[in-house]
C-alpha positions in Angstrom: 38.4 -13.8 29.5 35.9 -11.4 31.4 36.2 -6.8 30.6 35.4 -5.4 33.1 34.9 -0.9 33.3 33.7 1.3 35.2 34.0 5.2 35.1 33.1 7.9 37.0 32.6 11.5 36.9 34.2 12.6 39.8 33.9 16.6 40.9 37.8 17.8 41.4 40.7 18.6 39.4 41.9 15.3 38.1 45.7 16.6 38.8 44.2 16.5 42.6 42.5 13.3 42.0 46.0 12.4 41.0 48.0 13.0 43.8 45.2 10.8 45.7 45.6 7.9 43.3 49.1 8.2 42.3 51.1 6.3 45.2 50.6 2.9 44.8 51.3 2.4 47.8 48.3 4.8 49.4 45.0 2.9 49.2 44.9 1.9 52.0 44.2 6.2 52.6 41.4 6.7 50.2 40.1 3.0 49.6 38.2 1.5 52.5 38.9 -2.2 51.1 41.9 -2.1 52.3 42.9 -1.8 55.4 46.9 -2.0 55.3 49.9 -2.2 52.0 54.3 -2.2 52.3 55.7 -2.3 49.3 59.1 -4.5 48.9 61.9 -5.3 49.3 62.1 -1.3 50.3 61.8 -0.1 46.5 60.3 3.1 46.0 56.4 3.0 44.9 56.4 4.4 41.5 59.2 2.3 40.9 58.1 -0.1 37.6 57.4 -3.5 38.5 57.2 -2.6 42.8 54.9 -5.0 44.2 52.1 -3.5 46.8 51.4 -6.5 49.8 47.9 -5.1 51.1 45.8 -6.4 53.4 41.9 -6.4 52.7 39.8 -5.1 55.0 37.9 -8.3 55.2 41.8 -10.0 55.6 42.4 -11.4 53.1 45.6 -10.8 51.2 46.8 -9.1 48.1 50.2 -8.7 46.7 50.0 -6.3 42.9 52.3 -5.1 40.8 53.0 -2.1 39.2 53.7 -2.4 35.2 52.8 1.2 34.3 52.8 4.8 35.2 52.3 7.5 33.7 51.9 11.3 34.9 51.3 12.9 31.8 47.9 10.7 31.3 47.3 10.5 34.7 47.1 6.2 34.7 48.5 3.5 36.2 48.6 -0.5 35.8 49.2 -3.6 37.9 48.6 -7.3 37.6 47.7 -9.4 40.8 50.1 -12.3 41.9 48.0 -13.5 44.5 44.8 -13.0 45.1 42.3 -14.8 47.8 40.2 -14.0 43.8 38.9 -16.9 41.3 40.9 -14.5 39.0 43.9 -15.9 36.4 46.4 -13.8 34.6 44.1 -10.2 35.7 45.8 -6.9 34.1 43.8 -3.9 35.0 44.3 0.0 34.9 42.9 2.5 36.7 43.4 6.6 34.0 41.8 10.3 35.5 40.9 12.2 31.8 40.8 15.6 33.3 36.7 16.9 31.5 37.0 21.0 31.1 33.2 21.8 31.9 33.3 22.4 35.8 37.2 21.0 36.2 36.4 18.2 36.3 37.9 14.7 36.6 36.0 11.6 34.5 37.8 8.5 36.1 37.6 4.4 34.4 39.1 1.5 36.0 39.3 -1.5 33.8 40.3 -4.7 33.8 40.8 -8.3 31.9 41.3 -11.6 33.7 40.0 -15.0 33.5 37.7 -17.0 36.1 36.2 -20.6 36.3 33.9 -21.4 34.2 30.5 -19.5 35.6 31.8 -17.4 37.7 32.7 -15.1 34.8 29.5 -13.0 36.2 29.8 -12.6 40.1 34.1 -12.0 39.8 32.3 -8.9 37.4 30.6 -7.7 40.3 33.3 -8.5 42.9 36.0 -6.5 40.9 33.7 -3.7 39.5 31.4 -3.0 42.1 33.2 -3.6 45.1 36.2 -2.8 43.8 36.6 -0.2 41.1 33.0 1.1 42.0 33.7 1.3 45.6 36.9 3.5 45.1 35.5 5.7 42.8 32.5 6.7 45.8 35.1 7.1 48.2 37.5 9.4 45.5 33.7 11.5 45.4 32.5 11.4 48.6 36.1 12.7 49.6 36.3 15.4 47.2 33.5 16.0 48.2 34.2 17.0 51.5 36.9 19.4 50.0 33.9 21.0 48.6 
């Protein structure tokens, strides 16, 4: 199994960052790699078990299922059901932790998944940098604009 861990500090209160990332269907609003998203079967986007079907900026399509959501812990986890990526048994989670020094946010985004032998480093880079770090960078820029 491949494990990916990416962390970042965002110059905004955790509650403010959570208000942006909490919506399971809202990634197109803050992540540059996602162009559109919809929740299948008309379920609420915070319903455990709901499935989001989204389109990547490059035209790829991914379906993910919400596994856990906690407003108390500022966290959610999800799994991939379908993707154009060479991954299997993919489970990921995003968690925000308040940093009291400066009223900032420590964010961590993790994933664990299988992939074809020899592709471990490539897929760890794609997930870690192109997805997770790109998302954190977009959040940092968004909140820098609001300063």
